[in-house]
Backbone bond lengths (Angstrom), bond angles and torsions (degrees), N, CA, C in turn:
res aa  C-N    CA-C-N  psi(-1)  N-CA   C-N-CA  omega(-1)  CA-C   N-CA-C  phi
1 G - - - 1.434 - - 1.515 110.68 -
2 G 1.278 115.65 174.29 1.458 121.67 179.64 1.512 111.00 -119.05
3 S 1.290 115.23 170.18 1.453 121.14 179.29 1.516 108.87 -139.49
4 S 1.305 115.55 128.98 1.470 118.99 179.83 1.523 112.20 -75.51
5 T 1.335 117.48 -9.67 1.463 120.44 -179.03 1.524 112.94 -107.57
6 S 1.328 117.46 4.63 1.471 119.26 -178.96 1.523 110.58 -75.66
7 R 1.339 115.53 153.33 1.465 121.84 178.84 1.516 108.70 -128.90
8 L 1.307 116.21 151.51 1.454 121.47 179.66 1.520 108.53 -133.25
9 E 1.326 115.89 126.43 1.461 121.20 174.32 1.514 107.65 -121.91
10 I 1.311 116.42 139.38 1.460 121.26 -177.69 1.521 108.98 -120.71
11 Y 1.319 115.71 128.54 1.456 122.23 177.27 1.516 108.07 -115.26
12 K 1.317 117.07 120.83 1.455 121.32 179.10 1.527 108.15 -90.55
13 T 1.338 115.90 117.28 1.459 119.82 -178.05 1.519 112.49 -108.71
14 C 1.324 117.98 -8.10 1.465 121.53 -179.15 1.524 109.91 -132.80
15 L 1.307 115.75 156.25 1.453 122.16 175.24 1.521 109.13 -104.68
16 E 1.325 117.32 173.27 1.460 120.94 178.32 1.525 111.55 -59.33
17 E 1.335 117.08 -30.51 1.463 121.65 -178.23 1.526 112.27 -76.31
18 G 1.322 118.28 -16.53 1.458 121.73 -179.64 1.515 111.77 137.04
19 C 1.323 114.23 -168.98 1.472 121.57 -176.67 1.524 109.87 -115.58
20 F 1.297 116.96 56.74 1.458 121.81 -176.48 1.521 110.76 -77.24
21 G 1.328 116.70 122.12 1.456 121.02 177.37 1.514 113.89 67.34
22 V 1.326 116.29 21.50 1.458 120.65 -177.65 1.525 108.81 -121.79
23 D 1.312 116.37 141.58 1.459 121.71 177.66 1.529 108.41 -107.25
24 P 1.341 118.52 101.40 1.472 120.35 -178.64 1.528 112.93 -58.40
25 L 1.323 117.90 -32.68 1.458 120.15 178.56 1.524 111.20 -64.43
26 K 1.335 117.37 -33.93 1.465 120.52 177.73 1.525 110.31 -62.23
27 G 1.320 117.56 -35.90 1.462 120.56 176.95 1.515 111.89 -61.86
28 I 1.328 116.64 -38.93 1.460 120.95 178.18 1.525 110.19 -68.85
29 V 1.332 116.51 -45.38 1.467 120.93 -179.78 1.528 110.14 -61.57
30 D 1.326 117.82 -43.26 1.464 120.99 178.66 1.529 110.70 -61.84
31 G 1.321 116.59 -39.13 1.461 120.50 178.11 1.515 112.21 -63.42
32 V 1.319 116.81 -41.27 1.465 120.91 178.37 1.525 110.15 -65.95
33 K 1.327 117.43 -41.52 1.468 121.11 179.14 1.530 111.50 -63.28
34 D 1.351 116.43 -35.58 1.461 120.53 179.68 1.525 112.07 -68.66
35 G 1.317 116.02 -20.16 1.461 120.44 177.38 1.468 111.13 90.52
């Protein structure tokens, strides 16, 4: 089902070339902190 009150935020933690020097988990944690 769907929800008219749901929200979606997207955090890009990697580039097409790869995830060099990037922590993908930090992107998730930052998203949770942002609410």
